[in-house]
C-alpha positions in Angstrom: 0.0 0.0 0.0 1.3 3.4 -1.0 0.1 6.9 -0.4 1.6 10.2 -1.7 0.3 13.7 -1.3 1.1 17.1 -2.8 -0.3 20.6 -2.9 0.1 23.5 -5.3 -0.5 27.2 -4.7 -0.1 28.1 -8.3 -3.0 30.4 -9.4 -3.0 29.0 -12.9 -4.7 25.5 -13.1 -2.4 24.1 -15.8 0.7 25.2 -13.9 -0.8 23.7 -10.6 -1.4 20.4 -12.3 2.1 20.4 -13.8 3.6 21.0 -10.3 1.5 18.1 -8.9 2.5 15.8 -11.7 6.2 16.6 -11.3 6.0 15.7 -7.6 3.6 12.8 -7.6 4.3 10.8 -10.7 7.9 9.9 -9.9 7.0 8.9 -6.4 4.1 6.5 -7.2 5.4 3.0 -8.1 2.4 2.1 -10.3 -1.1 3.1 -11.3 -3.2 4.8 -8.6 -6.3 3.0 -7.4 -7.6 6.2 -5.7 -7.2 9.9 -6.2 -8.4 12.4 -3.5 -8.8 16.0 -4.6 -9.5 19.2 -2.8 -9.7 22.5 -4.7 -10.0 26.1 -3.5 -12.6 28.5 -5.0 -9.8 30.4 -6.9 -10.2 27.6 -9.5 -14.0 27.6 -9.5 -14.3 28.5 -13.2 -12.6 25.3 -14.0 -14.4 23.0 -11.6 -16.3 21.3 -14.4 -13.2 20.2 -16.3 -10.9 19.4 -13.4 -11.9 15.7 -13.1 -11.2 15.1 -16.8 -7.8 16.7 -16.4 -6.9 14.6 -13.4 -7.9 11.4 -15.3 -5.9 12.5 -18.3 -2.7 13.3 -16.4 -2.8 10.6 -13.6 -5.2 7.9 -14.7 -6.7 6.9 -11.3 -9.2 4.1 -11.1 -11.4 6.1 -8.8 -11.6 9.8 -7.9 -13.3 11.7 -5.0 -13.1 15.2 -3.8 -14.7 18.6 -3.3 -14.3 22.4 -3.3 -12.8 23.8 -0.1 -12.1 27.1 1.6 -8.7 25.7 2.4 -6.8 22.6 1.5 -4.2 20.4 3.1 -1.6 18.4 1.3 2.1 17.5 1.5 2.1 18.5 5.2 1.0 22.1 4.3 -2.3 23.9 5.1 -3.2 26.5 2.5 -6.0 28.9 3.4 -7.5 31.9 1.6 -5.3 31.5 -1.4 -5.2 29.5 -4.7 -4.7 25.9 -3.8 -5.1 22.4 -5.1 -4.4 19.2 -3.1 -4.1 15.8 -4.7 -3.4 12.5 -3.0 -2.8 9.3 -5.0 -3.0 5.8 -3.4 -2.1 2.4 -4.6 -4.4 0.0 -2.7 -3.7 -3.6 -3.5 -6.3 -6.0 -2.3 -8.8 -3.2 -1.7 -12.2 -2.9 -3.5 -13.3 0.7 -4.1 -17.1 1.3 -4.6 -18.2 4.8 -5.4 -21.7 6.0 -4.6 -23.8 9.2 -5.0 -26.8 10.2 -2.9 -29.5 12.8 -2.7 -31.5 13.5 0.4 -34.8 12.1 -0.7 -33.2 8.7 -1.5 -32.3 8.0 2.1 -34.4 5.2 3.7 -36.9 5.9 6.4 -35.3 6.1 9.9 -37.2 2.9 10.8 -35.9 1.0 7.7 -34.0 -2.2 8.2 -30.2 -2.5 7.4 -30.8 -4.1 4.0 -32.2 -0.9 2.6 -29.0 0.9 3.6 -26.9 -1.8 2.1 -28.8 -1.5 -1.1 -28.4 2.3 -1.1 -24.6 2.1 -0.7 -24.1 -1.0 -2.9 -21.6 -2.7 -0.5 -22.2 -5.9 1.5 -22.1 -5.8 5.3 -19.2 -8.3 5.5 -16.4 -7.6 5.5 -17.5 -4.2 6.8 -16.4 -1.5 4.5 -14.9 1.8 5.6 -16.8 4.8 4.3 -15.4 8.1 3.0 -18.2 10.7 2.8 -18.3 14.3 1.3 -21.5 16.4 1.1 -22.8 19.8 -0.1 -24.1 21.5 3.1 -26.7 23.4 1.2 -28.5 20.4 -0.2 -27.7 17.4 2.1 -27.9 16.9 5.8 -25.6 13.9 6.5 -26.9 13.2 10.0 -29.6 10.7 9.0 -27.1 9.1 6.7 -24.6 8.6 9.5 -27.2 7.0 11.7 -28.2 4.6 9.0 -24.6 3.7 8.1 -23.7 3.0 11.8 -26.8 0.7 11.8 -25.9 -1.1 8.5 -22.1 -1.1 8.8 -21.3 -1.1 12.6 -17.7 -2.4 12.1 -16.6 0.2 9.5 -15.0 3.7 10.0 -16.9 6.7 8.7 -14.9 9.8 7.9 -15.3 12.9 5.8 -16.7 16.4 5.8 -18.9 19.1 4.2 -17.6 21.1 1.3 -16.8 24.6 2.5 -16.8 27.2 -0.4 -19.2 30.0 0.7 -21.2 29.7 -2.5 -21.2 27.2 -5.4 -19.8 24.0 -3.9 -18.8 21.2 -6.2 -18.3 17.5 -5.5 -16.0 15.4 -7.6 -16.8 11.7 -8.1 -15.1 9.9 -11.0 -15.2 12.2 -14.0 -18.4 14.0 -12.8 -18.5 17.4 -11.1 -21.7 17.7 -9.0 -23.4 20.7 -7.5 -25.6 19.0 -4.9 -26.1 15.9 -2.7 -23.5 13.7 -1.2 -20.8 11.3 -2.6 -18.7 8.6 -1.0 -16.5 5.6 -1.4 -16.9 2.2 0.3 -13.5 0.7 0.8 -13.2 -3.0 1.7 -10.6 -5.7 1.7 -7.0 -5.4 2.9 -7.5 -2.0 4.6 -7.8 -0.8 8.1 -8.9 2.8 8.8 -8.3 4.2 12.3 -10.1 7.3 13.4 -8.9 10.1 15.7 -11.3 13.0 16.6 -9.9 16.0 18.5 -12.8 18.3 19.5 -10.5 21.0 20.9 -12.3 21.4 24.3 -11.5 20.8 28.0 -14.1 20.1 30.7 -14.9 22.5 33.5 -16.8 21.6 36.7 -18.1 18.1 37.2 -20.3 15.7 35.1 -24.0 16.1 35.8 -27.2 14.3 34.8 -29.9 15.8 32.8 -33.0 15.5 34.9 -35.3 17.7 32.7 -35.1 18.8 29.1 -37.2 19.5 26.1 -35.7 18.8 22.7 -32.7 21.1 22.6 -33.6 23.0 25.7 -31.7 22.0 28.9 -33.9 22.8 31.9 -32.5 20.8 34.9 -29.2 19.3 36.0 -29.1 17.0 39.0 -32.6 18.2 39.9 -31.5 21.9 39.9 -32.3 24.6 37.4 -29.6 24.2 34.7 -29.0 28.0 34.5 -28.5 28.1 38.3 -25.9 25.3 38.0 -24.1 27.2 35.3 -24.0 30.5 37.2 -22.6 28.6 40.2 -19.9 27.0 38.0 -19.0 30.4 36.5 -18.3 31.9 40.0 -16.0 29.0 40.8 -13.8 29.6 37.8 -10.5 31.5 37.4 -11.0 35.0 35.8 -9.4 33.7 32.5 -11.8 30.8 32.3 -14.7 33.1 33.1 -13.7 35.2 30.1 -13.6 32.1 27.9 -17.0 31.0 29.1 -18.4 34.5 28.2 -16.9 34.2 24.7 -17.8 30.6 23.9 -19.4 27.8 26.0 -20.0 24.2 25.0 -21.8 21.2 26.5 -20.2 17.8 26.4 -22.7 14.9 26.1 -21.3 11.5 27.3 -20.8 9.2 24.3 -21.5 6.2 26.5 -23.4 5.8 29.7 -21.7 2.5 30.4 -18.9 4.1 32.4 -18.6 5.9 35.7 -15.5 8.0 35.2 -15.3 10.4 32.3 -12.2 12.2 30.8 -11.5 14.4 27.8 -12.5 12.7 24.6 -15.4 10.8 26.3 -17.9 13.6 25.4 -19.6 14.7 22.2 -19.2 18.5 22.1 -22.1 20.7 21.2 -22.5 24.5 21.1 -24.4 26.3 23.8 -26.6 28.5 21.6 -28.5 30.7 24.0 -29.3 31.3 27.7 -32.8 32.3 28.6 -34.9 33.4 31.5 -38.5 33.3 32.4 -38.4 30.3 32.1 -34.8 29.6 32.7 -33.2 27.4 30.0 -29.9 26.7 28.2 -30.4 26.0 24.4 -28.0 23.4 23.0 -27.1 22.7 19.4 -28.5 19.1 19.6 -31.5 17.2 20.9 -31.2 16.1 24.5 -32.5 13.2 26.5 -33.3 12.9 30.1 -30.7 10.8 32.0 -27.8 11.8 29.8 -24.5 12.6 31.5 -23.1 16.0 30.5 -20.3 18.4 31.4 -19.7 22.0 30.4 -16.5 22.6 28.3 -14.4 25.5 27.1 -12.4 26.0 23.9 -9.4 28.2 23.0 -6.2 27.8 20.9 -4.2 26.4 23.8 -6.9 23.9 24.7 -7.4 22.9 21.1 -3.6 22.2 20.7 -3.5 20.3 24.0 -6.5 18.2 23.0 -5.1 17.3 19.6 -1.7 16.4 21.1 -3.5 14.2 23.7 -5.6 12.4 21.1 -2.6 11.7 18.9 -0.6 10.4 21.8 -3.4 8.1 22.7 -3.5 6.8 19.2 0.2 6.4 19.0 0.2 4.3 22.2 -2.3 1.8 20.7 -0.7 -1.3 19.2 -0.7 -1.1 15.4 0.1 -4.5 13.7 0.9 -2.8 10.4 2.7 0.4 9.3 0.7 3.5 8.6 0.4 4.3 4.9 -1.4 7.7 4.7 -4.0 9.9 6.4 -6.8 12.3 5.6 -7.6 15.3 7.8 -11.0 16.9 7.9 -10.7 20.1 10.0 -13.0 23.0 10.7 -12.7 26.4 8.9 -12.7 27.9 12.4 -9.3 26.2 13.2 -6.1 26.8 11.2 -4.7 30.3 11.1 -7.9 31.8 12.5 -7.5 29.9 15.7 -3.8 29.4 16.1 -2.5 32.6 14.4 -0.1 30.6 12.2 -0.4 28.0 9.4 0.1 24.3 9.5 -0.5 23.8 13.2 -2.5 20.6 13.1 -0.4 19.1 10.3 2.8 19.9 12.1 1.5 18.3 15.3 0.4 15.2 13.4 3.9 14.9 11.9 5.6 15.4 15.2 3.5 12.7 16.8 3.2 10.1 14.0 6.1 10.8 11.7 6.3 11.4 8.0 2.9 9.8 7.1 1.5 11.5 3.9 -1.4 13.8 5.1 -4.0 15.5 3.0 -7.5 16.9 3.6 -9.4 20.2 3.7 -11.1 22.8 5.9 -14.7 21.8 6.2 -18.1 23.3 6.9 -18.7 20.3 9.2 -16.5 17.3 10.0 -17.6 13.7 10.1 -15.9 11.5 12.7 -16.5 8.8 15.3 -16.8 9.3 19.1 -17.5 6.4 21.3 -18.0 4.1 18.4 -20.8 6.2 16.8 -20.5 8.6 13.8 -21.4 12.3 14.2 -21.3 15.6 12.3 -19.0 17.9 14.3 -17.9 21.5 14.3 -14.5 23.0 15.4 -12.9 19.5 15.3 -9.9 17.9 13.6 -11.1 14.5 12.4 -8.5 12.1 11.0 -8.8 8.9 9.0 -5.5 7.0 9.2 -5.0 4.2 6.6 -2.9 1.1 6.8 -3.1 -2.4 5.4 -5.1 -4.8 7.4 -2.4 -7.4 7.0 1.1 -7.4 5.3 
């Protein structure tokens, strides 16, 4: 298995493709089974012909990609500038099945797993790994993720939402699409490990939701939720009080089958609004009575610490085969906007895991797994790390 990744900041498309070809072609030992492509809006006028140009120059067996506000490739993160990222992979013993979806084609939430298997076109065994890209204006991936977890519980699900402000394009094969969702089901001699860094740290203690209504949090541990939050605020250091005023989040435990919770055990959701008469805290997700939750804060230092922790945890896990390549789906709110410098997450990935080819893009929403379930996130860095299942 071989992965190679490169990025070009050339404003002219032909020159960008020449630069990519000069770097990628000599490094790839044979034909590419997969090409992964991310393109900035500076090349928007050429979106329709880019897939044909990629096939003509590189001849991959499969192609997937999308438009992106910023792209990642060759260990570099290029934001707010002309950029084209291309990854080529040779995947011996791996079957690649492309699929295209529109929202109305999704099965009913009560449908059995066979309808989801028919939709994707991949059998349940061996469980495929799924790479998903979607246009946020025309496709909500959350019902899809629930269905895929139901039908393919053993497979990783990774990806993101295209992030050009207007006029997103999805690339699948030689087609350039302006709506819906696309994906690849990858099965065979392939393992995909997932790492999701949500960039938050917990404050206070875990509590139980004792009353809620849809996205409105009303009671925690049989106390008014807003009262519990005000008490927590007054217990914090001044610098954390300032962070709470600028951005507060609620972590929802990814599993209730544990007693002790640590960073990474919670699914992070935004606190949207605080209200009085009646008192409530509005959360960016539906809530259920009995869930364990904990308030969280986010800033650049915390995001960096959280990513380093998650990568160290991954590095400490036994890996029976060598890492081949990785894809990073990170939020447009990270990068230079958060850290004040480019390449932060890519640099940290390389420091922790070595010279593993890394590509990806800055997303309008990131798809990744927490606690074994797949979610649409915000503000995260979600990695899919590829290696052969066996040598």
